[in-house]
ROSE-4610 file (N, C-alpha, C; in Angstrom, 1 decimal, always signed):
// ROSE-4610
residu = [X/X/X/X/X/X/X/X/X/X/X/X/X/X/X/X/X/X/X/X/X/X/X/X/X/X/X/X/X/X/X/X/X/X/X/X/X/X/X/X/X/X/X/X/X/X/X/X/X/X/X/X/X/X/X/X/X/X/X/X/X/X/X/X/X/X/X/X/X/X/X/X/X/X/X/X/X/X/X/X/X/X/X/X/X/X/X/X/X/X/X/X/X/X/X/X/X/X/X/X/X/X/X/X/X/X/X/X/X/X/X/X/X/X/X/X/X/X/X/X/X/X/X/X/X/X/X/X/X/X/X/X/X/X/X/X/X/X/X/X/X/X/X/X/X/X/X/X/X/X/X/X/X/X/X/X/X/X/X/X/X/X/X/X/X/X/X/X/X/X/X/X/X/X/X/X/X/X/X/X/X/X/X/X/X/X/X/X/X/X/X/X/X/X/X/X/X/X/X/X/X/X/X/X/X/X/X/X/X/X/X/X/X/X/X/X/X/X/X/X/X/X/X/X/X/X/X/X/X/X/X/X/X/X/X/X/X/X/X/X/X/X/X/X/X/X/X/X/X/X/X/X/X/X/X/X/X/X/X/X/X/X/X/X/X/X/X/X/X/X/X/X/X/X/X/X/X/X/X/X/X/X/X/X/X/X/X/X/X/X/X/X/X/X/X/X/X/X/X/X/X/X/X/X/X/X/X/X/X/X/X/X/X/X/X/X/X/X/X/X/X/X/X/X/X/X/X/X/X/X/X/X/X/X/X/X/X/X/X/X/X/X/X/X/X/X/X/X/X/X/X/X/X/X/X/X/X/X/X/X/X/X/X/X/X/X/X/X/X/X/X/X/X/X/X/X/X/X/X/X/X/X/X/X/X/X/X/X/X/X/X/X/X/X/X/X/X/X/X/X/X/X/X/X/X/X/X/X/X/X/X/X/X/X/X/X/X/X/X/X/X/X/X/X/X/X/X/X/X/X/X/X/X/X/X/X/X/X/X/X/X/X/X/X/X/X/X/X/X/X/X/X/X/X/X/X/X/X/X/X/X/X/X/X/X/X/X/X/X/X/X/X/X/X/X/X/X/X/X/X/X/X/X/X/X/X/X/X/X/X/X/X/X/X/X/X/X/X/X/X/X/X/X/X/X/X/X/X/X/X/X/X/X/X/X/X/X/X/X/X/X/X/X/X/X]
num = [1/1/1/2/2/2/3/3/3/4/4/4/5/5/5/6/6/6/7/7/7/8/8/8/9/9/9/10/10/10/11/11/11/12/12/12/13/13/13/14/14/14/15/15/15/16/16/16/17/17/17/18/18/18/19/19/19/20/20/20/21/21/21/22/22/22/23/23/23/24/24/24/25/25/25/26/26/26/27/27/27/28/28/28/29/29/29/30/30/30/31/31/31/32/32/32/33/33/33/34/34/34/35/35/35/36/36/36/37/37/37/38/38/38/39/39/39/40/40/40/41/41/41/42/42/42/43/43/43/44/44/44/45/45/45/46/46/46/47/47/47/48/48/48/49/49/49/50/50/50/51/51/51/52/52/52/53/53/53/54/54/54/55/55/55/56/56/56/57/57/57/58/58/58/59/59/59/60/60/60/61/61/61/62/62/62/63/63/63/64/64/64/65/65/65/66/66/66/67/67/67/68/68/68/69/69/69/70/70/70/71/71/71/72/72/72/73/73/73/74/74/74/75/75/75/76/76/76/77/77/77/78/78/78/79/79/79/80/80/80/81/81/81/82/82/82/83/83/83/84/84/84/85/85/85/86/86/86/87/87/87/88/88/88/89/89/89/90/90/90/91/91/91/92/92/92/93/93/93/94/94/94/95/95/95/96/96/96/97/97/97/98/98/98/99/99/99/100/100/100/101/101/101/102/102/102/103/103/103/104/104/104/105/105/105/106/106/106/107/107/107/108/108/108/109/109/109/110/110/110/111/111/111/112/112/112/113/113/113/114/114/114/115/115/115/116/116/116/117/117/117/118/118/118/119/119/119/120/120/120/121/121/121/122/122/122/123/123/123/124/124/124/125/125/125/126/126/126/127/127/127/128/128/128/129/129/129/130/130/130/131/131/131/132/132/132/133/133/133/134/134/134/135/135/135/136/136/136/137/137/137/138/138/138/139/139/139/140/140/140/141/141/141/142/142/142/143/143/143/144/144/144/145/145/145/146/146/146/147/147/147/148/148/148/149/149/149/150/150/150/151/151/151/152/152/152/153/153/153/154/154/154/155/155/155/156/156/156/157/157/157/158/158/158/159/159/159/160/160/160/161/161/161/162/162/162/163/163/163/164/164/164/165/165/165/166/166/166/167/167/167/168/168/168/169/169/169/170/170/170/171/171/171/172/172/172/173/173/173/174/174/174/175/175/175]
x = [+237.6/+236.6/+235.8/+236.7/+236.0/+235.9/+236.8/+236.9/+235.3/+235.6/+234.4/+233.0/+232.8/+231.6/+231.7/+232.7/+232.8/+232.7/+233.4/+233.0/+231.5/+230.4/+229.2/+228.5/+229.2/+228.1/+228.6/+229.5/+230.2/+229.6/+228.7/+228.4/+226.6/+226.5/+224.6/+224.2/+225.5/+226.0/+225.7/+226.3/+225.9/+224.5/+224.1/+222.9/+222.0/+221.9/+220.9/+220.9/+222.4/+222.7/+222.4/+222.4/+221.9/+220.2/+219.1/+217.9/+217.9/+218.2/+217.8/+217.8/+218.8/+219.2/+217.7/+217.7/+216.5/+215.1/+214.7/+213.8/+213.3/+214.4/+214.6/+214.7/+215.1/+214.9/+214.1/+212.9/+211.5/+210.7/+210.6/+209.7/+210.1/+211.6/+212.0/+212.1/+211.7/+211.0/+209.4/+208.4/+207.3/+207.2/+207.6/+207.4/+208.0/+208.8/+209.4/+208.4/+207.9/+206.9/+205.7/+204.9/+203.3/+203.1/+204.1/+203.4/+204.2/+203.3/+204.0/+205.0/+205.9/+206.8/+207.7/+208.8/+210.3/+210.6/+210.8/+211.0/+211.6/+211.3/+211.7/+213.3/+213.7/+215.1/+215.5/+214.6/+214.4/+215.3/+214.3/+214.5/+215.3/+216.2/+217.9/+218.5/+218.4/+219.6/+219.7/+218.9/+219.2/+219.5/+219.2/+220.0/+221.3/+221.8/+222.8/+223.5/+223.4/+224.1/+223.9/+223.1/+223.2/+224.7/+224.9/+225.8/+227.1/+227.1/+228.1/+228.5/+227.6/+228.2/+228.5/+228.0/+228.8/+230.1/+230.5/+232.1/+232.6/+232.0/+232.7/+233.1/+232.3/+232.1/+233.4/+233.4/+234.7/+236.0/+235.9/+237.3/+237.4/+236.5/+236.8/+237.6/+237.0/+237.3/+238.3/+238.5/+239.4/+241.1/+240.8/+242.2/+243.0/+242.9/+243.5/+243.9/+243.1/+243.9/+244.9/+244.6/+245.7/+246.0/+245.9/+246.2/+246.7/+247.5/+247.7/+247.8/+248.9/+249.2/+248.3/+247.2/+246.0/+245.1/+245.1/+244.3/+244.9/+244.2/+245.0/+243.3/+243.9/+242.8/+242.2/+242.6/+241.5/+240.6/+241.0/+240.0/+239.0/+239.4/+238.3/+237.3/+237.7/+237.2/+235.8/+236.9/+236.0/+234.9/+235.4/+234.1/+233.0/+233.1/+232.5/+231.3/+232.3/+231.4/+230.3/+230.6/+229.9/+228.5/+229.3/+227.7/+226.7/+227.7/+226.4/+225.8/+226.4/+225.5/+224.7/+224.9/+223.9/+222.9/+223.1/+222.3/+221.2/+221.9/+220.5/+220.0/+220.6/+220.2/+218.7/+219.3/+218.1/+217.3/+217.4/+215.7/+215.0/+215.8/+215.1/+214.4/+214.8/+214.1/+213.0/+213.2/+212.8/+211.3/+211.5/+210.4/+209.5/+210.1/+209.3/+208.4/+209.2/+208.4/+206.9/+207.6/+206.3/+205.2/+205.7/+204.6/+203.6/+204.2/+203.5/+202.8/+202.6/+202.1/+200.2/+199.4/+198.1/+197.3/+198.1/+197.7/+199.0/+198.7/+200.1/+199.8/+198.9/+198.7/+199.3/+199.6/+199.7/+201.6/+202.0/+203.2/+204.6/+203.9/+204.8/+205.4/+204.3/+204.1/+205.0/+204.7/+204.7/+206.9/+207.1/+208.2/+209.1/+208.8/+208.9/+209.3/+208.2/+208.4/+209.2/+209.1/+210.6/+211.7/+212.0/+213.1/+214.0/+212.8/+212.8/+213.3/+212.8/+213.0/+214.4/+214.9/+215.9/+217.2/+216.9/+217.9/+218.1/+217.3/+217.2/+218.2/+218.0/+218.6/+220.5/+220.1/+221.6/+222.3/+221.7/+222.0/+222.8/+222.1/+222.2/+223.8/+223.6/+224.5/+226.0/+226.1/+227.3/+227.6/+226.7/+226.9/+227.8/+227.3/+228.3/+229.2/+229.6/+231.1/+231.7/+231.2/+231.9/+232.6/+231.9/+231.8/+233.4/+232.9/+234.4/+235.5/+235.4/+236.6/+237.3/+236.2/+236.6/+237.3/+237.0/+237.6/+239.1/+238.8/+240.2/+241.3/+241.0/+241.6/+242.3/+241.2/+241.7/+242.9/+242.5/+243.5/+244.8/+244.7/+246.2/+246.6/+246.0/+246.3/+245.9/+246.4/+246.0/+247.5/+248.3/+249.7/+249.6/+249.0/+248.9/+248.9/+247.9/+247.7/+248.5/+249.2/+249.6/+251.2/+251.9/+253.3/+253.0/+254.2/+254.6/+255.8/+256.2/+257.8/+258.5/+259.9/+260.5/+261.1/+261.8/+262.0/+263.2/+263.7/+264.9/+265.8/+266.7/+267.0/+267.7/+268.2/+268.7/+269.3/+270.2/+271.2/+271.5/+271.6/+272.7/+272.0/+271.3/+270.1/+271.1/+271.9/+272.2/+273.6/+274.1/+275.5/+275.9/+274.7/+275.2/+275.8/+276.6/+277.2/+276.9/+275.2/+274.3/+274.8/+275.1/+274.8/+273.5/+273.8/+272.5/+272.0/+270.2/+270.4/+269.5/+269.7/+268.7/+269.8/+269.7/+270.2/+271.9/+272.5/+274.0/+273.6/+274.8/+274.7/+275.4/+275.4/+275.8/+277.6/+277.7/+279.2/+280.1/+279.4/+279.9/+280.0/+279.5/+279.4/+280.9/+281.0/+281.4/+283.4/+283.6/+284.6/+285.5]
y = [+213.2/+213.5/+212.4/+212.0/+210.8/+209.6/+209.2/+208.3/+207.9/+209.2/+209.2/+208.8/+209.1/+208.9/+207.3/+206.8/+205.4/+204.9/+205.2/+204.2/+204.2/+205.5/+205.3/+204.6/+204.4/+203.7/+202.1/+202.1/+200.3/+200.2/+200.8/+200.9/+200.7/+201.5/+201.3/+199.9/+199.3/+198.3/+197.2/+197.4/+196.1/+195.8/+196.9/+197.1/+196.6/+197.0/+196.8/+195.4/+194.9/+193.6/+192.6/+193.1/+191.9/+192.5/+193.7/+193.7/+192.5/+192.5/+191.2/+190.3/+189.8/+188.3/+187.7/+189.0/+188.6/+188.3/+189.2/+189.4/+188.5/+187.7/+186.7/+185.1/+185.1/+183.8/+183.8/+184.9/+185.0/+184.3/+184.8/+184.5/+183.1/+182.8/+181.2/+180.5/+180.4/+179.7/+180.0/+180.8/+180.5/+179.6/+179.7/+178.9/+177.4/+177.1/+175.7/+175.1/+175.6/+175.2/+175.1/+176.8/+176.7/+175.9/+175.8/+175.7/+174.3/+173.6/+172.5/+172.9/+173.8/+174.3/+174.9/+174.6/+175.3/+176.6/+177.3/+178.6/+179.1/+180.3/+180.9/+181.1/+180.4/+180.9/+182.0/+183.3/+184.6/+184.8/+184.5/+184.6/+183.9/+182.9/+182.5/+183.2/+183.4/+184.4/+185.5/+186.3/+187.2/+186.9/+186.0/+185.3/+185.2/+184.2/+184.4/+185.6/+186.6/+187.6/+188.6/+188.5/+189.1/+188.6/+187.2/+186.6/+187.3/+187.1/+187.4/+188.9/+189.9/+191.5/+191.2/+191.0/+190.8/+190.5/+189.4/+188.7/+189.9/+190.2/+191.1/+192.9/+193.1/+194.5/+194.2/+193.0/+192.5/+192.6/+192.1/+192.0/+193.4/+194.0/+195.7/+196.2/+196.3/+197.0/+196.9/+195.6/+194.8/+194.4/+194.2/+193.6/+194.7/+196.6/+197.2/+197.8/+197.1/+197.8/+196.7/+195.7/+194.5/+193.6/+193.5/+192.8/+193.3/+194.3/+195.3/+194.9/+193.5/+192.6/+191.8/+191.6/+190.9/+191.7/+193.3/+193.7/+194.6/+193.5/+194.0/+195.1/+195.6/+196.7/+195.6/+194.7/+193.9/+192.9/+192.9/+192.0/+193.0/+194.3/+195.3/+195.7/+195.8/+196.2/+195.3/+194.0/+192.7/+192.1/+192.5/+192.9/+193.3/+195.1/+196.1/+195.6/+195.5/+194.9/+193.8/+193.0/+191.5/+191.4/+192.7/+193.1/+193.9/+194.5/+195.8/+194.6/+193.8/+192.6/+192.1/+191.3/+190.5/+191.1/+192.4/+193.0/+193.4/+194.0/+194.2/+193.1/+192.1/+190.8/+190.4/+190.3/+189.7/+190.8/+191.8/+192.9/+192.8/+192.7/+192.7/+191.6/+190.1/+188.9/+189.0/+189.3/+189.0/+190.1/+191.4/+192.5/+191.8/+191.0/+190.1/+189.0/+188.3/+187.1/+187.5/+188.7/+188.9/+189.6/+190.8/+190.7/+189.7/+188.4/+187.5/+186.7/+187.0/+186.1/+186.5/+185.6/+185.8/+186.4/+186.2/+187.3/+187.0/+188.1/+188.8/+189.3/+189.0/+189.2/+188.9/+189.5/+189.3/+189.4/+189.1/+189.5/+189.2/+188.0/+187.3/+188.1/+188.6/+189.7/+190.8/+191.3/+192.5/+192.5/+191.1/+191.1/+191.2/+190.0/+190.3/+191.7/+192.1/+193.4/+194.4/+194.4/+195.2/+194.6/+193.4/+192.8/+193.5/+193.6/+194.1/+195.2/+196.3/+197.5/+197.7/+197.2/+196.9/+196.7/+195.6/+195.1/+196.2/+197.1/+198.1/+199.2/+199.7/+200.7/+200.1/+198.5/+198.1/+198.2/+197.9/+198.2/+199.6/+200.4/+202.3/+202.3/+201.4/+202.0/+201.4/+200.4/+199.4/+200.3/+201.0/+201.8/+203.2/+203.5/+204.3/+204.1/+203.5/+203.0/+202.6/+201.6/+201.6/+202.8/+204.0/+205.5/+205.9/+206.1/+206.4/+205.8/+204.2/+203.6/+203.4/+203.9/+204.3/+205.2/+206.5/+207.8/+207.8/+207.0/+206.7/+205.9/+205.2/+204.5/+205.4/+206.3/+206.8/+208.2/+208.6/+209.3/+208.8/+207.6/+207.4/+206.1/+205.4/+204.3/+203.0/+201.7/+200.7/+200.5/+200.9/+200.8/+201.4/+202.7/+203.7/+203.8/+202.8/+202.0/+201.1/+200.6/+198.9/+199.4/+198.4/+198.4/+196.9/+197.2/+195.5/+195.0/+195.7/+195.0/+196.1/+195.5/+196.2/+197.4/+198.4/+200.3/+200.0/+198.6/+199.2/+197.8/+197.7/+196.4/+195.8/+194.7/+193.9/+192.8/+192.0/+190.9/+190.9/+190.1/+190.1/+190.7/+191.4/+192.1/+194.0/+194.1/+195.3/+195.2/+194.0/+194.2/+193.4/+193.3/+193.2/+194.4/+194.0/+194.6/+195.4/+195.4/+196.0/+197.4/+197.9/+199.4/+199.9/+201.0/+201.7/+202.8/+202.9/+203.4/+204.8/+206.1/+207.4/+208.2/+209.3/+210.1/+210.3/+211.0/+210.4/+211.6/+211.2/+212.0/+213.5/+214.5/+215.3/+215.1/+214.5/+214.8/+213.5/+213.0/+212.2/+213.0/+214.0/+215.3/+216.4/+216.4/+217.3/+217.1/+215.6/+214.8/+215.0]
z = [+139.6/+139.6/+138.3/+137.3/+136.5/+137.5/+138.0/+138.9/+140.1/+140.6/+141.5/+140.6/+139.3/+138.7/+138.3/+138.0/+137.7/+138.7/+140.0/+141.3/+141.4/+141.4/+141.4/+140.4/+139.4/+138.4/+139.0/+138.9/+139.7/+140.7/+141.5/+143.1/+142.5/+141.4/+141.1/+140.0/+139.1/+138.7/+139.7/+141.0/+141.4/+142.7/+142.8/+143.8/+142.4/+141.0/+140.4/+140.1/+139.7/+139.7/+140.9/+141.8/+143.2/+143.2/+142.6/+142.4/+141.5/+140.3/+139.4/+139.2/+140.0/+140.9/+141.6/+142.5/+143.0/+142.3/+141.6/+140.9/+140.0/+139.2/+138.1/+139.5/+140.4/+141.3/+141.6/+142.0/+142.4/+141.1/+139.9/+138.5/+138.6/+138.4/+138.0/+139.6/+140.8/+141.8/+141.2/+141.2/+140.9/+139.5/+138.7/+137.4/+137.6/+138.8/+138.8/+139.9/+140.6/+142.0/+141.4/+140.8/+141.2/+139.3/+138.3/+137.1/+137.4/+136.1/+134.9/+134.1/+134.2/+132.7/+133.9/+133.1/+133.8/+133.4/+134.1/+134.0/+132.6/+131.7/+130.6/+130.8/+129.4/+129.3/+129.7/+129.3/+129.4/+130.9/+131.6/+133.4/+133.6/+132.9/+133.3/+133.0/+131.9/+131.3/+132.1/+132.4/+133.6/+134.9/+135.4/+136.6/+136.5/+135.4/+134.8/+135.1/+133.9/+134.0/+134.9/+135.6/+137.5/+138.1/+138.0/+139.1/+137.9/+136.3/+136.0/+136.2/+136.5/+136.6/+137.7/+139.2/+140.3/+140.1/+139.5/+139.3/+138.4/+137.6/+136.9/+137.6/+138.1/+139.4/+139.8/+140.9/+141.7/+140.6/+139.8/+138.7/+138.9/+138.2/+137.6/+138.6/+139.9/+140.9/+142.1/+142.2/+142.9/+142.4/+141.1/+140.3/+140.1/+139.6/+139.8/+140.7/+142.2/+143.2/+144.2/+143.6/+144.8/+143.8/+142.6/+141.6/+140.3/+140.3/+139.2/+137.9/+138.4/+137.0/+136.4/+136.9/+136.3/+136.0/+136.1/+135.6/+134.1/+133.2/+132.3/+131.1/+130.4/+130.1/+128.8/+128.2/+127.0/+127.9/+129.1/+130.2/+130.3/+130.9/+131.2/+130.4/+129.0/+127.7/+127.4/+127.6/+127.2/+128.8/+129.3/+130.9/+130.4/+130.1/+130.1/+128.5/+127.4/+126.2/+126.5/+127.2/+127.2/+128.4/+128.9/+130.2/+129.5/+128.7/+128.0/+126.7/+126.4/+125.2/+126.1/+127.2/+127.9/+128.2/+129.0/+129.8/+128.4/+127.1/+125.9/+125.3/+125.3/+124.9/+125.7/+126.9/+127.9/+128.1/+128.4/+128.7/+127.9/+126.2/+125.1/+124.9/+125.2/+125.2/+126.1/+127.2/+127.9/+128.0/+127.6/+127.2/+126.0/+124.7/+123.5/+124.5/+125.5/+125.8/+126.7/+127.4/+128.3/+127.6/+126.2/+125.1/+124.4/+124.7/+123.8/+124.9/+126.0/+126.5/+127.1/+126.9/+126.4/+127.8/+129.2/+130.0/+131.0/+132.0/+132.5/+133.5/+135.0/+136.4/+137.5/+138.7/+140.1/+140.1/+141.0/+141.4/+140.9/+140.4/+139.3/+137.9/+137.6/+136.5/+136.7/+137.2/+137.9/+138.4/+138.8/+139.3/+137.5/+136.9/+135.2/+134.9/+134.8/+134.1/+134.9/+136.2/+136.8/+136.3/+136.0/+135.4/+134.9/+133.3/+132.2/+132.1/+133.4/+133.8/+134.3/+135.2/+135.9/+134.9/+134.0/+133.1/+132.1/+131.6/+130.8/+131.6/+132.5/+133.5/+133.7/+134.0/+134.0/+132.9/+131.2/+129.9/+129.9/+130.3/+130.5/+130.9/+132.6/+132.8/+132.4/+131.9/+131.2/+130.3/+129.4/+128.4/+128.6/+129.9/+130.6/+131.1/+131.7/+132.3/+130.9/+129.8/+128.8/+128.4/+127.9/+127.4/+128.4/+129.6/+130.2/+130.3/+130.2/+129.5/+127.8/+127.2/+125.8/+125.9/+127.2/+127.0/+127.6/+128.2/+129.0/+128.2/+127.8/+126.3/+125.4/+124.8/+123.7/+124.5/+125.6/+126.1/+126.5/+127.6/+127.3/+127.2/+125.9/+125.2/+126.3/+125.2/+126.2/+127.1/+127.1/+128.1/+128.5/+129.1/+130.1/+131.1/+131.8/+133.2/+133.2/+132.6/+132.9/+133.5/+134.6/+134.7/+134.8/+133.9/+133.6/+133.9/+135.0/+135.9/+136.6/+136.3/+136.9/+136.2/+136.6/+136.5/+135.0/+134.9/+133.3/+133.7/+132.7/+132.7/+133.6/+133.7/+134.5/+134.4/+135.0/+134.9/+133.5/+132.3/+131.3/+130.1/+130.4/+129.5/+129.7/+130.9/+131.4/+130.8/+130.8/+130.4/+128.8/+128.1/+126.7/+126.0/+125.3/+124.0/+123.0/+122.9/+122.1/+121.8/+120.7/+121.0/+121.3/+122.5/+122.9/+122.0/+121.5/+120.5/+121.4/+121.2/+121.9/+121.7/+122.5/+122.8/+124.4/+123.5/+124.2/+125.4/+126.7/+127.6/+127.5/+128.0/+127.8/+128.4/+129.3/+129.1/+128.1/+127.5/+126.6/+125.3/+125.5/+124.3/+124.3/+125.8/+125.9/+126.0/+125.9/+126.0/+124.3]
C-alpha cells in the first residue's frame, strides 16, 4: 500500500512541477518582453527547480526498475532532501518578493501568486515522500533494497584457504 501512495505522490510532484514550470515561464517571459528589466531571480529559481524535479522524479521512479545498480539509497535521499529544500527556498523567496511589490495586478501577478501556492504544495509533497523514504530506511536500513551483485563467492575467492567463520554443517558435526 505505501508504494501506491508514493507512486501517487510522484505523479502529483510531476504534475505540479509542470504547472510551476509553465507559470514561471509565463512570468519570466512577461518580464523579459514587456518590461525593461530581466525576470526576478525568484521566478528563475522556481523554473530551475521545476526542471530539476522532473529529472529527479524520472530518476527516482525509473532507476530502481530499469537500472537497479544505479539506484543508490544515498542518491535517493539526496534528491528528496534537495527538492524539499529547493521548493521551500523558492516559494518563500517568491512570496517575500511579491509582498514587497508596490502594486501587483493582472494575469502576471496572479500567475506569480499561483506559483507561490504550487511551490508550497510541491514542498509539502516532497516532505511527504521524504517521510515515507525515512520510514523505509529505518525499517530496512540503507542496504535493504540494494542488490550489489552475484549470489556468492566466485573465482579465486571461492578457492581461498582462509578458514570460514560461522556455524558448521550438521554432517561435519556427526563425523
